[in-house]
C-alpha positions, 0 to 999 in steps of 0.5 A: 499500499502507498502513503497517503497523498502520494498517488497523485494525477493531474487534471489535464484541463484544470492542472488540479491534483487529484489524489488517488487514494481519495475515491470521492475526488476521484469520483468528482474527476470522472464526473468531470471528465464525463461532463468534458467529453460530452462538451468535446463531442458536441464542439466536434460535432458543430466543427465538422458541421463548419467544415461541411457547410465550407466544403459545400460553399467552395464546392471541394471535398478537400480543404486546404488552409494556410496553417498547414491543416488539411480537411477532407470530407467524405460522405459515405452511402449505403446501398439498400436493395429492394428484394421484390425488384430484383426477384424480377430478374428470375422472371425474366430468365436469370437461373435460380442457383445465380439469384441465390448467389446474387441474394443472401438471406440475413434479417434483411436481404444482402446483395453481392456487389460483385455478382450484381455488377457481373450481371448488369454488365452481362444482359441490359434487362437485368442492369434495368431492374438491378438499378431500379432495386437499390437505393443509395442512403447517404451516411452522416458526412466525415471530416478528417483533418491532418497537418503537415509536418513542419519544416525544421 
């Protein structure tokens, strides 16, 4: 066991010393950390919104700033498929085994992107049905930032 008051941590934002042998101080510090995390997440969300707005305003997904910081905006989207539309492939001649390879049953239907591209490329009727079956669903845009190494 250590001596009372010798195990200390410095709270990063205030410089306050937290005695690790004092559960009350530790609990208060944990509470303050939780509040700080919430404030940081909220600030980060708003800053990302500003970067997205700036990206839209200037028409570029890569933003370069004079301080050497570069922000990259990505807007991922998820493809959702309509099983009933895909089932039309069988009605127009797609063999059942190819349909089973294309669509795998889960809680929702999962479409093998590779096979959908093969089928679309091989038959324009299949391509039209496959195109009608999918919907691109935008996800939350993300922003990544990087700083160039400063010259020494």
